C-alpha positions as CSV (number, residue, x, y, z in Angstrom):
1,X,0.0,0.0,0.0
2,X,1.3,3.4,-1.0
3,X,1.4,5.8,1.9
4,X,-0.1,9.3,1.3
5,X,2.2,12.2,2.4
6,X,0.1,14.5,4.6
7,X,1.3,18.0,5.8
8,X,-0.3,19.6,8.9
9,X,0.1,23.3,8.6
10,X,-0.3,26.2,11.0
11,X,1.4,29.6,11.1
12,X,4.1,28.9,13.7
13,X,4.4,25.1,13.5
14,X,4.8,24.9,17.2
15,X,1.7,23.4,18.7
16,X,-1.4,22.0,16.8
17,X,0.5,21.0,13.7
18,X,3.2,19.3,15.8
19,X,0.6,17.4,17.7
20,X,-1.0,16.3,14.5
21,X,2.3,15.2,13.0
22,X,3.1,13.1,16.2
23,X,-0.4,11.6,16.3
24,X,-0.3,10.9,12.6
25,X,2.9,8.9,13.0
26,X,1.7,7.2,16.2
27,X,-1.9,6.3,15.1
28,X,-1.8,6.2,11.3
29,X,1.9,5.6,10.4
30,X,0.9,2.4,8.6
31,X,-1.1,4.4,6.0
32,X,0.2,8.0,5.9
33,X,3.5,9.8,6.2
34,X,3.0,12.8,8.5
35,X,4.7,16.1,8.3
36,X,4.2,19.5,9.8
37,X,5.3,23.0,8.9
38,X,4.5,26.7,9.1
39,X,5.1,30.0,7.4
40,X,7.0,31.1,10.6
41,X,8.8,29.1,13.1
42,X,9.4,29.1,16.9
43,X,12.7,28.3,18.6
44,X,11.0,25.2,20.2
45,X,7.8,23.2,20.1
46,X,5.2,24.4,22.6
47,X,6.3,22.9,25.9
48,X,2.8,22.3,27.1
49,X,2.2,20.2,24.0
50,X,5.5,18.3,24.6
51,X,4.5,17.6,28.2
52,X,1.0,16.5,27.5
53,X,1.9,14.3,24.5
54,X,4.4,12.5,26.8
55,X,1.8,12.3,29.6
56,X,-1.1,11.0,27.4
57,X,0.6,8.9,24.7
58,X,4.2,8.4,25.9
59,X,5.3,10.3,22.8
60,X,8.4,12.6,23.2
61,X,8.0,14.8,20.2
62,X,11.4,16.5,20.7
63,X,13.3,13.2,21.2
64,X,11.6,11.9,18.0
65,X,13.3,14.7,16.1
66,X,10.3,17.0,15.7
67,X,11.1,20.7,15.4
68,X,9.5,23.9,14.1
69,X,9.9,23.9,10.3
70,X,9.1,26.1,7.3
71,X,6.8,24.9,4.6
72,X,9.7,25.0,2.1
73,X,11.4,22.2,4.1
74,X,8.6,19.7,3.4
75,X,8.7,17.1,0.6
76,X,6.0,17.3,-2.0
77,X,2.8,16.2,-0.2
78,X,-0.4,14.6,-1.4
79,X,-2.6,16.4,1.1
80,X,-2.3,19.7,3.1
81,X,-4.4,20.2,6.1
82,X,-4.7,23.6,7.9
83,X,-5.1,23.3,11.7
84,X,-7.3,26.4,11.8
85,X,-6.3,29.8,10.9
86,X,-8.6,32.1,12.9
87,X,-7.4,35.4,11.3
88,X,-5.9,34.1,8.0
89,X,-4.4,30.9,6.7
90,X,-0.8,30.9,5.7
91,X,0.0,30.7,1.9
92,X,1.5,27.4,1.1
93,X,1.7,27.6,-2.7
94,X,-1.5,25.5,-3.2
95,X,-5.0,25.1,-1.9
96,X,-5.6,23.3,1.4
97,X,-7.4,19.9,1.2
98,X,-9.0,20.5,4.5
99,X,-9.2,23.0,7.4
100,X,-9.7,21.4,10.8
101,X,-10.7,24.7,12.4
102,X,-9.0,23.9,15.7
103,X,-8.5,26.6,18.3
104,X,-4.9,27.3,19.4
105,X,-4.6,26.1,23.0
106,X,-1.3,28.0,23.6
107,X,-1.4,29.7,27.0
108,X,-4.7,27.9,28.0
109,X,-5.5,25.3,30.7
110,X,-4.5,21.7,30.4
111,X,-8.1,20.8,30.0
112,X,-8.4,23.0,27.0
113,X,-5.2,21.7,25.6
114,X,-6.4,18.1,26.1
115,X,-9.6,18.9,24.3
116,X,-7.7,20.1,21.3
117,X,-5.4,17.0,21.4
118,X,-8.5,14.8,21.6
119,X,-10.0,16.6,18.6
120,X,-6.8,16.0,16.6
121,X,-6.7,12.3,17.6
122,X,-10.3,11.9,16.3
123,X,-9.4,13.7,13.0
124,X,-6.3,11.5,12.5
125,X,-8.4,8.4,13.1
126,X,-11.0,9.7,10.5
127,X,-8.2,10.4,8.0
128,X,-6.8,6.9,8.5
129,X,-10.2,5.3,8.0
130,X,-10.9,7.4,4.9
131,X,-7.6,6.4,3.4
132,X,-8.1,2.7,4.2
133,X,-11.6,2.8,2.6
134,X,-10.3,4.5,-0.5
135,X,-7.5,2.0,-0.8
136,X,-9.9,-1.0,-0.3
137,X,-12.3,0.4,-2.9
138,X,-9.4,1.0,-5.4
139,X,-8.2,-2.6,-4.7
140,X,-11.7,-4.0,-5.4
141,X,-12.0,-2.0,-8.6
142,X,-8.6,-3.3,-9.7
143,X,-9.6,-6.9,-9.0
144,X,-13.0,-6.5,-10.8
145,X,-11.2,-4.9,-13.8
146,X,-8.7,-7.8,-14.1
147,X,-11.5,-10.3,-14.0
148,X,-13.6,-8.5,-16.5
């Protein structure tokens, strides 16, 4: 099965998109390659995100090599997903395939942070399910075509 390359994009690439990249690798790494980037960068990933991802999933985003990156550092991707732009979405040189419309939890309570993480987890699981269904459908069409 060919893995789709998915980029999770937000302006600073320090919180929501980093969480999505980590959860994409953790929950759907068998069907998608997850990347994240932004039009601006921060010196480090949001430390509340790092702490809560370790606490909830045992994922150490920094130890796994994640860092704030520019969009220009990404490979060519099959799908680009905006985390939620509030004021304006960053320009990435192409249209977004989806906008998850997530609030930025930076500076908010752990409960609000966990709510956003949970929303991202659900979206990643939906993305995986859609990809698996498309792949199965394509496989059935290929089998039917070969028989016909």
